Backbone as a ProteinNet text record, in pm:
[ID]
protein_1_A
[PRIMARY]
MHLKRWITGLAALPILIFSITRGGIFFTALVAIVVLLSLWEYCRIVSDSEGKTFSIISLTAMIAGLLVILSSYYGALPLIVVILAFNLVFVGFLSIFQYKNDPMVLESVKKQIQGVIYIPILACFLVLIRNGTDGMPWVFFLLCIVFSGDTSAFYVGSYMGKHKLCPSVSPGKTVEGSLGGLAANVIVGSLIKYFFLPNLSWIICIPFFIIIGIAGQAGDLFESELKRSSKVKDSGGLLPGHGGFLDRVDALLFAAPIAYFFKEYIF
[TERTIARY]
58.6	-7.6	72.9	237.1	284.9	338.2	406.7	493.8	337.5	247.9	57.6	102	89.7	35.2	119.7	286.3	347.6	411	366.6	347.9	208	164.2	44.4	25.3	93.7	167.5	194.6	265.8	455.4	418.9	251.7	166.6	136.6	101.5	-33.4	85.3	149.4	227.9	259	351.3	310.9	181.3	100	-62.5	-70.4	-88.9	-92.3	-54.6	144.2	199.5	164.7	189	110.1	46.3	-114.4	-190.7	-185.8	-134.3	-100.3	-25.4	49.4	158.7	98.9	58.5	-67.8	-125.9	-270.8	-337.8	-481.3	-597.3	-667.8	-726.1	-794.7	-895.1	-821.1	-635.8	-665.8	-632	-630.6	-666.8	-761.8	-894.1	-1016.7	-1051.5	-1021.8	-1072.5	-997.7	-886.4	-851	-947.2	-965.1	-1063.1	-1168.1	-1274.5	-1437.2	-1390.2	-1283.1	-1304.5	-1239.9	-1198.9	-1135.5	-1330.7	-1355.5	-1517.5	-1573.6	-1586.7	-1726.7	-1727.5	-1598.7	-1562.9	-1573.4	-1565.7	-1522.7	-1715.5	-1791.1	-1933.3	-1963.3	-1936.8	-1984.7	-1938.2	-1843.6	-1809.9	-1904.4	-1880.2	-1992.7	-2118.2	-2184	-2367.3	-2332.5	-2218.4	-2205.8	-2209.2	-2124.3	-2180.2	-2251.8	-2319.4	-2412.9	-2556.3	-2544.4	-2676.3	-2755.7	-2901.1	-2882.1	-3062.4	-3061.4	-3116.3	-3115.5	-3127.5	-3019.7	-3171.5	-3250.1	-3399.9	-3319.3	-3466.6	-3394.3	-3449.3	-3490.5	-3491.9	-3346.7	-3290.5	-3149.4	-3051.7	-3114.9	-3024.2	-3022.6	-3175.8	-3148.7	-3102	-3134.3	-3058.2	-2933	-2880.3	-2748.1	-2648.3	-2724.2	-2687	-2679.4	-2837.7	-2859.7	-2740.5	-2682.8	-2588.1	-2461.1	-2431.1	-2303.5	-2352.6	-2410.5	-2402.2	-2464.4	-2526.5	-2481.8	-2340.3	-2254.6	-2129.9	-2012.8	-2030.9	-1951.7	-2025.1	-2114.7	-2181.1	-2077.4	-2105	-1987.3	-1874.7	-1842	-1651.1	-1627.4	-1699.9	-1656.9	-1731.7	-1843.3	-1843.6	-1728.8	-1606.5	-1585.9	-1472	-1454.9	-1369.8	-1313.5	-1502.4	-1484.7	-1507.9	-1545.2	-1523.8	-1645.7	-1792.1	-1899.8	-1943.5	-1916.6	-1967.3	-2093.6	-2159.9	-2235	-2370.5	-2303.6	-2369.7	-2424.2	-2267.5	-2278.8	-2448.8	-2406.6	-2586.7	-2736.1	-2709.9	-2814.4	-2810.3	-2735	-2705	-2766.9	-2758.3	-2763.7	-2847.6	-2905.6	-3076.1	-3191	-3093.4	-3188.8	-3190.4	-3040.2	-3053	-3136.5	-3168	-3231.6	-3418.6	-3436.9	-3564.2	-3590.2	-3496.1	-3541.2	-3526.5	-3441.2	-3464.1	-3575.3	-3614.1	-3674.5	-3819	-3835.4	-3989.8	-3986.1	-3872.2	-3857.9	-3927.4	-3936.8	-3931.7	-4116.5	-4099	-4313.5	-4362.3	-4295.9	-4373.4	-4334.7	-4244.8	-4186.2	-4252.4	-4278.4	-4307	-4361.5	-4506.6	-4554.2	-4551.4	-4469.8	-4343	-4252.3	-4158.8	-4050.2	-4107.2	-4063.2	-4106.8	-3996.4	-3866.2	-3709.8	-3671	-3735.9	-3683.6	-3618.3	-3647.6	-3600.1	-3542.2	-3466.4	-3300.3	-3213.7	-3254.2	-3188.1	-3143.1	-3229.4	-3253.5	-3142.3	-3184.3	-3071.5	-2941.8	-2905.9	-2751.6	-2750	-2828.7	-2687.2	-2675.5	-2787	-2759.9	-2610.9	-2631.2	-2447.9	-2355.7	-2407.8	-2296.5	-2262.7	-2336.8	-2321.3	-2253.5	-2244.1	-2207.6	-2026.7	-2035.8	-1938.6	-1837.4	-1812	-1724.5	-1749.4	-1837.3	-1743.6	-1766.8	-1835.9	-1859.6	-1694.6	-1646.2	-1541.2	-1428.8	-1473.6	-1356.4	-1321.5	-1409.1	-1411.2	-1313.4	-1322.1	-1191.5	-1067.1	-1018.4	-891.9	-881.8	-934	-992.4	-1022.2	-1040.5	-1035.7	-888.3	-832.8	-684.6	-588	-626.6	-517.6	-570.3	-662.9	-694.9	-669.3	-628.6	-625.8	-459.9	-402.8	-247	-205.8	-72.4	20.5	-34	-90.9	-172.1	-163.9	-61.3	46.8	108	241.9	289.9	202	109.4	-45	-117.2	-139.1	-176.8	-78.7	71.7	138.8	229.5	199.1	225	76.9	-28.8	-157.5	-100.8	-88.9	-96.2	41.4	164.3	270.1	225.6	111	104.2	36.9	-71.2	-192.4	-93.4	-79.4	-3.9	68.9	200.5	270.1	243.5	113.5	37.3	11.5	-95.5	-81.4	-57.8	79.9	160.5	237.4	307.8	323	249.1	103.3	-4.2	12	-11.4	14.9	103	274.1	381.6	389.3	345.5	378.8	273.1	165	43.5	85.7	126.9	143.8	260.2	345.3	485	492.6	430.7	525.1	294.3	199	119.3	18	-7.3	-51.3	-175.7	-189.6	-310.9	-417.4	-530.6	-677.4	-658.1	-694.7	-743.1	-914.7	-955.6	-1103.6	-1179.4	-1180.7	-1171.6	-1330.5	-1389.9	-1570	-1561	-1480.9	-1481.7	-1417.1	-1263.4	-1191.2	-1072.6	-1079.1	-1016.6	-845.8	-861.6	-676.3	-593.4	-672.9	-581.1	-560.1	-428.9	-376	-309.8	-318.1	-273.5	-141.2	3.6	119	103.7	50.4	-13.8	-61.4	-168.2	-189.1	-74.1	-50.2	69.4	194	182.9	363.2	314.7	194.4	91.9	103.5	77.3	109.8	290.6	308.6	501.4	546.1	464.3	503.8	403.3	313.8	200.8	315.2	368.6	437.6	616.6	688.6	766.7	791.8	716.6	695.3	669.4	571.5	569.3	597.8	696.6	814.7	915.8	960.9	1038.9	979.4	852.7	799.4	842.8	768.6	723.6	863.4	937.9	1106.7	1147.6	1132.3	1248.2	1172.7	1008.5	888.5	827.8	770.2	725.9	780.8	875.3	957.1	903.8	767.6	708.1	608.3	566.3	479.3	502.3	448.6	443	512.7	617.4	587.8	511.8	496.7	371.2	268.5	207.4	43.8	85.1	206.8	263.8	203.7	324.9	271.4	137.7	104.4	-78.7	-158.2	-128.4	-169	-158.5	-21.2	25.3	-26.6	-37.9	-125.8	-310.9	-367.4	-488.5	-545.1	-468.6	-437.9	-457.7	-360.2	-295.7	-428.4	-507.7	-598.1	-734.8	-707.7	-880.5	-838.2	-694.3	-668	-798.4	-701.4	-730.8	-890.2	-955.9	-1074.6	-1128.2	-1141.5	-1201.6	-1150.1	-1055.1	-1035.1	-1121.9	-1158.2	-1201	-1357.6	-1420.1	-1590	-1581.4	-1458.9	-1513.1	-1515.4	-1463.8	-1434.9	-1547.8	-1608.9	-1763.8	-1910.9	-1853.5	-1982	-1952.1	-1827.8	-1771.4	-1813.6	-1765.8	-1799	-1992.6	-2058.6	-2214.9	-2284.1	-2175.7	-2212.5	-2180.7	-2117.1	-2041.3	-1942.4	-1889.5	-1781.6	-1660.9	-1545.7	-1391.2	-1343.1	-1334.6	-1283.7	-1347	-1314.6	-1522.3	-1488.1	-1361	-1372	-1240.2	-1227.1	-1067.2	-1045.3	-1042.7	-956.1	-774.8	-811.9	-623.4	-612	-493.6	-467.4	-399.3	-387.7	-273.6	-394	-427.6	-521	-671.5	-705.2	-838.9	-943.8	-1009.5	-1091.3	-1026.9	-1091.7	-997.1	-1100.5	-1206.5	-1261.6	-1212.3	-1106.1	-1007.8	-852.1	-860.4	-697.9	-756.9	-864.1	-893.3	-984.9	-1044.6	-1080.5	-1023.9	-864.8	-899.4	-849.1	-834.2	-747.6	-938.5	-1002.3	-1193.2	-1144.4	-1091.1	-1190.8	-1042.7	-902.7	-841.8	-818.5	-924.7	-892.1	-981.8	-1112.5	-1146.4	-1064.5	-981.8	-941.4	-774.2	-729.8	-602.8	-679	-791.4	-863.9	-846.8	-911.5	-960.9	-849.9	-695.3	-599.4	-543.8	-572.4	-470.3	-521.7	-641.9	-791.1	-757.3	-757.8	-756	-732.4	-643.8	-525.4	-386.6	-363.3	-208.6	-151.5
-139.9	-3	116.8	164.3	234.2	271	204.3	217.6	256.4	244.5	271.3	349.1	402.2	577.3	686.6	639.3	693.1	723.8	619.5	657.8	728.9	705.5	790.3	920.2	991.4	1029.5	1173.8	1058.8	1119.8	1142.1	1061.6	1065.6	1211.6	1227.7	1306.7	1447.1	1492.4	1561.5	1745.1	1657.7	1721.9	1839.4	1702.8	1791.3	1893	1897	1939.7	2077.7	2075.4	2152.3	2286	2225	2281.3	2372.6	2294.5	2400.4	2469	2424.3	2573.9	2657.7	2623.5	2766.1	2869.4	2793	2825	2940	2864.2	2934.8	2927.5	3053.1	3114.9	2962.2	2933.6	2821.6	2706	2691.1	2531.7	2500.7	2623.2	2515.5	2497.5	2665.9	2565.3	2446.5	2451.6	2282.9	2242	2216.3	2078	2114.4	2199	2217.7	2160.9	2179.3	2142.4	2021	1937.7	1788.5	1715.6	1770.3	1659.7	1669.8	1831.3	1890.4	1757.6	1747.3	1646.3	1473.3	1446.4	1305.7	1281.3	1454.7	1368.5	1402	1497.3	1492.3	1369	1260.6	1160.5	991.5	1047.8	954.2	978.6	1151.9	1101.3	1113.9	1109.3	1048.9	856.1	828.2	655.6	616.8	741	714.1	661.5	799.5	857.8	848.5	776.5	701.2	572	609.5	446.8	421.3	495.2	442.8	473.2	321.5	303.8	374.4	461.6	456.2	584.4	649.1	756.9	913.4	909.6	979.5	1057.6	981.9	1010.1	1048.3	963	967.1	1129	1190.2	1320.8	1443.4	1358.7	1513.9	1509.2	1375.9	1371.1	1453.6	1453	1562.6	1686.4	1678.3	1870.9	1850.9	1804.5	1815.2	1860.1	1842.9	1775.6	1909.1	2005.1	2077.7	2219.3	2191.7	2346.8	2306.8	2222.9	2235.5	2303.1	2276.9	2282.4	2493	2506.1	2648.7	2745.3	2622.8	2747	2774.8	2666.7	2646.6	2735.3	2790.8	2884.2	3009.9	3050.6	3144.7	3167.7	3094	3179	3194.5	3170.1	3172.4	3337.8	3372.9	3502.4	3568.7	3560.9	3611.6	3680.3	3539.8	3656	3539	3631.3	3536.7	3595.3	3685.9	3727.3	3590.2	3520.2	3467.1	3288.8	3245.9	3175.5	3122	3203.5	3269.6	3191.4	3276.9	3231.7	3108.7	3033.1	2876.8	2828.6	2853.6	2748.7	2772.5	2891.1	2945.6	2775.5	2859.3	2759.8	2581.6	2596.6	2436.8	2401.4	2467.2	2375.4	2360.8	2533.5	2544.7	2386.2	2394.9	2269.6	2125.3	2138.5	2012	1965.7	2026.9	2093.6	2076.2	2143.7	2087.1	1946	1860.2	1712	1686.7	1689.5	1600.4	1612.7	1720.6	1718	1588.1	1565.3	1418.3	1348	1360.3	1170.4	1171.2	1231.4	1184.7	1093.7	1101.1	990.9	842.8	839.7	742.3	672.8	756.8	773	870.2	819.4	879.4	922.6	902	947.7	989.8	1087	1129.4	1255.8	1328.5	1399.3	1422.2	1245.1	1210.7	1292.9	1217.4	1226.2	1391	1455.4	1638.1	1672.1	1616.8	1664.2	1624	1532.7	1476.5	1571.2	1592.7	1627.8	1792.8	1850.8	1974.8	2003.2	1885.5	1924.4	1843.7	1788.5	1775.8	1871.8	1968.9	2060.4	2188.3	2178.1	2302.1	2237	2112.7	2016	2021.2	2018.6	1979.7	2068.9	2147.3	2236.6	2390.3	2389.2	2518.2	2565.8	2423	2496.4	2485.9	2379.5	2397	2533.3	2608.9	2684.3	2837.3	2786.7	2870.2	2867.4	2759.2	2731.1	2828.3	2814.2	2911.5	3066.3	3087	3187.2	3239.7	3193.5	3191.4	3197.4	3134	3124.5	3256.7	3301.7	3433.9	3573	3533.7	3725.6	3668.7	3853	3829.2	3749.5	3720	3641.4	3480.2	3444.2	3368.3	3226.3	3162.6	3102.7	3021.4	3150.2	3071.6	3027	3139.1	3084.4	2972.3	2853.8	2738	2625.9	2694.6	2581.3	2548.6	2715.8	2739.6	2586.2	2662.4	2600.4	2380.5	2329.3	2191	2110.8	2172	2150.8	2107.1	2182.9	2248.7	2145.6	2086.9	2055.5	1872.8	1894.7	1748.3	1606.5	1711.4	1710.9	1670.5	1739.7	1693.3	1558.2	1525.7	1421.3	1262.7	1310.8	1212.4	1189	1287.3	1234.3	1172.3	1261.6	1193.5	1020.5	987.8	822.4	752.2	799.1	728.4	690.6	833	822.8	700.3	743.6	618.7	521.5	480.3	344.2	292.4	314.1	279.7	364	440.6	494.9	469.6	471.4	465.8	424.4	461.1	331.4	339.9	508.4	530.1	608.3	526.3	566.9	717.1	814.7	926.2	951.1	896.2	912.9	715.6	636.4	529.7	527.3	568.7	555.8	617.4	693.5	729	678.5	677.8	630.3	563	407.2	313.9	292.4	374	361.6	532.7	613.9	717.2	713.8	782.4	785.2	928.2	927.1	1048.3	1083.1	957.5	1010.7	1011	1012.1	1016.7	1167.7	1190.1	1360.7	1434.2	1454.7	1536.1	1491.8	1399.7	1411.6	1434.5	1480.4	1511	1681.1	1731.9	1876.4	1939.3	1841.2	1902	1927.9	1846.4	1884.6	1983.7	1982.5	2105.6	2246.2	2266.4	2355.5	2412.9	2269.4	2281.7	2312	2231.3	2222	2395.5	2434.6	2568.4	2680.8	2663.5	2774.1	2780.5	2619.7	2613.8	2664.8	2697.1	2751.5	2859.4	2963.6	3118.9	3102.8	3077.1	3159.5	3162.4	3094.9	3046.6	3153.9	3143.8	3216.6	3356	3338.5	3390.4	3521.7	3565.8	3606	3776	3784.2	3847.6	3859.9	3727.9	3711.8	3677.3	3723.1	3715.7	3632.9	3571.4	3432.2	3459.5	3530.9	3561.9	3501	3551.1	3479.7	3342.9	3287	3165.7	3046.5	3105.7	2937.4	2904.2	2943.2	2980.9	2895.4	3006	2969.6	2754.7	2774.7	2636.5	2531.9	2531.6	2463	2454.7	2547.8	2540.6	2485.5	2530.7	2471.6	2316.2	2283.4	2063.8	2068.8	2114.3	2026.6	2032.6	2176.5	2185.2	2092	2064.6	1908.7	1786.4	1830.5	1637.1	1638	1770.4	1744.4	1716.6	1760.5	1760.2	1622	1531.5	1344.9	1324.7	1334.5	1248.7	1273.4	1425.1	1417	1327.7	1321.4	1180.2	1013	1010.9	905.7	874.5	989.5	977.7	915.5	996.5	981.1	812.8	763.4	639	557.2	563.6	454.4	456.4	615.3	579.3	472.5	449.8	432.2	254.9	174	132.2	89.7	197.9	258.2	300.9	205.6	146.8	306.8	305.6	367.3	480.3	630.7	661	666.5	596.1	524.3	430.3	412.7	321.6	417.6	577.3	617.4	664.8	617	626.8	556.5	417.4	380.5	443	311.6	375.2	505	529.4	689	651.9	578.7	534.3	592.5	701.1	812.3	992.7	1034.5	1190.7	1248.3	1196.9	1239.7	1278.6	1068	1079.3	1163.1	1196.1	1270.6	1429.8	1438.7	1624.8	1651.1	1535.5	1539.8	1689	1674.1	1764.3	1860.8	1880.9	2013.3	2117.5	2052.8	2086.8	2186.5	2092.1	2221.9	2251.5	2331.2	2372.7	2538.9	2489.3	2593	2722	2718.5	2854.5	2905.9	2848.6	2890.5	2945.7	2879	3046.8	3125.5	3093.3	3246.2	3278.8	3349.2	3404.3	3438.7	3375.4	3437.2	3507.5	3487.6	3544.1	3675.4	3709	3819.8	3891.2	3885.4	3942.2	3912.4	3800.5	3849.9	3869.7	3828.5	3818.6	3950.8
6.6	-23.7	-9.4	66.7	60.2	-47.9	-155	-266	-362.3	-378.7	-462.3	-430.6	-302.4	-226.4	-230.2	-259.4	-343.3	-508.5	-550.5	-676	-735.3	-688.2	-742.6	-712.7	-545.5	-551.1	-618.8	-650.2	-744.7	-891.5	-952.2	-1123.5	-1041.7	-975.6	-971.1	-966	-953.7	-902.8	-983.1	-1118.2	-1253.6	-1241	-1259.1	-1275.6	-1204.9	-1103.8	-984.3	-988.4	-964.2	-1000.7	-1092.8	-1214.9	-1329.3	-1353.3	-1259.1	-1266.8	-1137.9	-1068.4	-994.8	-1010.7	-1107.1	-1156.8	-1258.5	-1323.4	-1414.6	-1417.9	-1322	-1200.5	-1287.6	-1269.1	-1409	-1423.1	-1548.9	-1541.4	-1552	-1588.1	-1570.5	-1424.9	-1272.1	-1182.1	-1105.7	-1148.8	-1191.2	-1196.3	-1311.4	-1390.7	-1340.4	-1231	-1168.5	-1026.8	-980.3	-899.3	-884.6	-971.6	-1000.4	-1083.1	-1152.8	-1174.3	-1009.1	-915.5	-827.2	-725.5	-703.9	-638.7	-720.8	-871.2	-903.6	-875.4	-874.7	-804.5	-675.1	-624	-518.6	-452.4	-510.6	-498.4	-517.3	-611.5	-697.2	-556.4	-470	-400.2	-290.7	-238.8	-163.2	-140.3	-256.2	-291.1	-267.2	-329.6	-259.9	-154.2	-126.4	105.6	143.2	135.4	189.3	111.5	28.3	-69.3	-3.1	66.5	118.2	4.6	-92.2	-191	-325.1	-457.9	-552.1	-619.9	-618.3	-655.7	-748.9	-813.5	-919.6	-866.2	-722.7	-677.7	-704.8	-573.3	-521.5	-657.2	-722.3	-874.9	-910.4	-923.8	-969	-849.5	-729.9	-689.4	-615.4	-651.8	-672.5	-801.8	-915.1	-1053.2	-1037.9	-935.4	-869.6	-814.4	-723.4	-676.2	-715.4	-798.3	-899.9	-1002.3	-1037.1	-1115.9	-1073.5	-917.2	-874	-779.2	-768.6	-752.5	-829.8	-936.2	-1022.3	-1068.8	-1063.6	-1035	-958.1	-834.1	-740.7	-776.1	-797.2	-875.9	-950.7	-1066.7	-1105.5	-1130	-1046.8	-980.5	-872.8	-807	-688.2	-814.7	-883.4	-1004.7	-1117.6	-1196.1	-1200	-1033.4	-933	-810.8	-779.1	-791.7	-825.4	-674	-569.9	-471	-335.7	-449.8	-421.2	-487	-577.1	-673	-619.6	-539.8	-438.3	-403.6	-330.2	-259.1	-315.8	-414.1	-528.9	-558.8	-622.3	-641.8	-522.5	-421	-280.3	-236.2	-286.4	-259.2	-349.7	-448.2	-590.9	-603.6	-541.7	-494.2	-389.5	-316.4	-234	-299.9	-329.3	-386.8	-501.5	-574.9	-644.7	-617.8	-496.4	-479	-363.6	-303.1	-211.2	-282.1	-442.8	-529.6	-524.5	-557.9	-633.1	-504	-359.5	-284.3	-238	-298.2	-252.5	-389.1	-468.7	-569.8	-529.5	-492.2	-445.7	-291.6	-285.5	-42.8	-87.1	-120.9	-130.6	-106.4	-196.6	-329.3	-159.9	-163.9	-87.5	48	139.3	255.9	320	296.4	355.3	199.8	154.3	19.3	129.8	246.9	282.3	362	353.3	376.5	353.4	243.5	50.5	46.1	83.2	35.4	130.4	270.4	349	351.1	293	215.7	184.8	44.2	-98.5	-26.6	69	113	167.8	271.9	292.5	252	145.3	62.2	-51.4	-93.3	-141.3	-118.9	45.8	126.1	176.7	206.4	248.1	129.5	21.3	-58.2	-152.4	-283.9	-333.7	-273.4	-130.8	-165.6	8.9	91.2	62.3	8.6	-121.2	-224.2	-309.7	-285.3	-399.4	-357.6	-165	-115	-154.2	-274	-308.9	-415.7	-521.5	-618.6	-570.7	-489.8	-430.6	-394	-266	-237.6	-407.4	-511.3	-577.6	-675.8	-721.4	-728.6	-701.8	-587.5	-437.3	-498.2	-405.7	-406	-366.9	-431.2	-429	-400.4	-448.7	-492.4	-490.6	-615	-633.8	-469.2	-445.7	-346.1	-233.5	-213.7	-49.1	-116.5	-216.8	-235.8	-227.4	-268.9	-225.5	-89.1	-32.2	119.5	174.9	86.7	186	222.6	103.6	62.5	104.9	88.2	171.6	364.4	358.1	500.6	537.3	455.5	472.1	442.3	344.6	306.5	392.6	439.9	543.3	617.8	698.4	803	790.8	662.3	668.7	649.2	536.5	535.7	687.3	754.1	897.8	981.1	995	1102.5	1053.6	924.2	897.2	914.7	891.8	917.5	1043.5	1163	1319.9	1365.2	1341	1369.1	1308.9	1234.5	1141.6	1239.4	1311.3	1333.9	1438.5	1572.6	1686.1	1745.6	1739.7	1722.2	1851.5	1933.7	2085.5	2159.6	2147.9	2206.6	2105.2	2127.7	2067.6	2019.7	1952	1920.9	1944.1	1834.9	1855.3	1796.4	1862.3	1832.6	1760.9	1829.5	1761.3	1663.5	1577.8	1428	1352.9	1383.9	1287.2	1428.2	1421.9	1526.1	1507.4	1365.7	1333.7	1295.9	1344.3	1430.4	1605.1	1554.4	1717.4	1746.5	1907.7	1906.5	1894.5	1848.5	1871.5	1699.9	1628	1464.1	1496.1	1576.5	1589.5	1586.5	1742.9	1750.7	1640.9	1563.4	1486.7	1314.9	1290.8	1238.6	1230.4	1283.7	1378.2	1422.2	1465	1444.7	1275.7	1209	1039.1	985.7	1030.6	950	991.6	1147.5	1229.5	1131.9	1122.1	1102.3	949	805.4	646.5	592.9	732.1	732	730.4	859	888.2	761	708.7	628.3	466	450.5	338.9	367.4	527	495.5	520.5	572	569.4	445.4	332.2	215.3	161.2	106.9	6.5	88.5	157.1	229.8	355.9	327.5	469.1	529.7	507.2	482.2	613.3	624.1	714.8	820	907.9	1085.4	1142.8	1210.7	1298.7	1425.3	1476.4	1572.4	1537.6	1445.1	1348	1295.9	1236	1179.8	1193.4	1355.5	1399.8	1478.2	1489	1554.1	1402.8	1310.6	1211.1	1144.5	1167.8	1097.3	1223.3	1362.8	1433	1452	1412	1323.3	1174.7	1086.6	972.7	1014.7	1101.2	1113.3	1200.9	1276.6	1362.5	1259.9	1142.8	1113.5	1038.6	923.2	857.8	937.1	1047.1	1113.4	1135.2	1153.6	1196.1	1034.2	946.2	898.3	841.3	822.4	806.6	860	1007.5	1164.2	1070.9	969.9	935.8	852.1	739.9	672.6	715	809.5	879.4	898.7	979.4	1066	924.1	819.1	689.3	622.1	651.8	652	733.3	870	959.7	942.6	934.3	936.7	836.5	734.9	602.5	622.2	656.3	707	553.6	497.6	392.5	419.5	360.1	376.3	338.5	266.1	138.8	85.5	61.1	-59.4	-186.1	-266.2	-373.4	-393.5	-524.3	-549.7	-665.6	-679	-793.6	-797.1	-643.1	-627.3	-572.7	-602.3	-547.8	-395.3	-336.7	-194.9	-100.1	-183.9	-94.3	-41.3	-166.3	-145.8	-269.6	-194.8	-348.4	-352.5	-395.7	-437.9	-225.5	-208	-89.9	8.4	29.3	107.1	108.2	-3.5	-53.5	-8.7	-57.9	-61.5	150.3	197.9	314	417.2	427.9	537.7	470.8	323.5	269.9	240.8	232.5	273.3	362.7	504.6	620.4	653.2	564.8	620.1	511.8	447.9	286.8	321.7	407.7	440.1	558	658.2	719.3	701.5	529.9	499.5	445.5	398.6	308.7	435.5	549.1	649.1	695.7	760.3	717.7	673.9	516.4	415.2	432.1	378.9	354.5	495.6	640.9	697.5	849	836.5	939	925.3	807.3	734.9	730.4
[MASK]
+++++++++++++++++++++++++++++++++++++++++++++++++++++++++++++++++++++++++++++++++++++++++++++++++++++++++++++++++++++++++++++++++++++++++++++++++++++++++++++++++++++++++++++++++++++++++++++++++++++++++++++++++++++++++++++++++++++++++++++++++++++++++++++++++++++++++++

């Protein structure tokens, strides 16, 4: 599994670097693809019905998700609120006609709304960061912090983990792995700040690294809750050694809005 994990990561790295470096529609397209695939995996995880109703609601989620990402690309933030409202109106309208034959249709509606907020809304902050001032280094900054913490937590937990972090949600995660991840967040974040973003304040950076690390681990655990409640091991199998796309970006989704907030309002 470890070899597959590294091969998959290294294979995806050139695409990631190219899209972040070029920015614009290239980076937005990558985010949109990841969002659509993650939404598909999410719908598979939470679906308790194979009927037509949930399929239509799932398709609506993907359309809404794509529109959210495009709106963030054009900087049309008020339009995102409109998209969320229209999404609720449309799936609510569908549920009225399905309720008689499927009294659980409102569960599908609630899960769909959660999915649209969980994945495209959180992911759109990556586009907003990239399109802002110093967007390219900031995206690399965020990804290096999150992915280094994720990788360190995985290996430290695998080889040194003894105390369970949250066994009811994810039996494999340990306190040692969590601390190892946070240490990597701080170390890697500090190195990138020192060499590439020297104007940032150390007083703000250290808490920033820790908060990003905690948010990333919370995102990982939140997705574990989704999978555990649906008795699913991985969100998918599209990324050998990693599981699915949602397994790979779950930490990043929770970290992205916090990074945007710090970038725009704190630093």
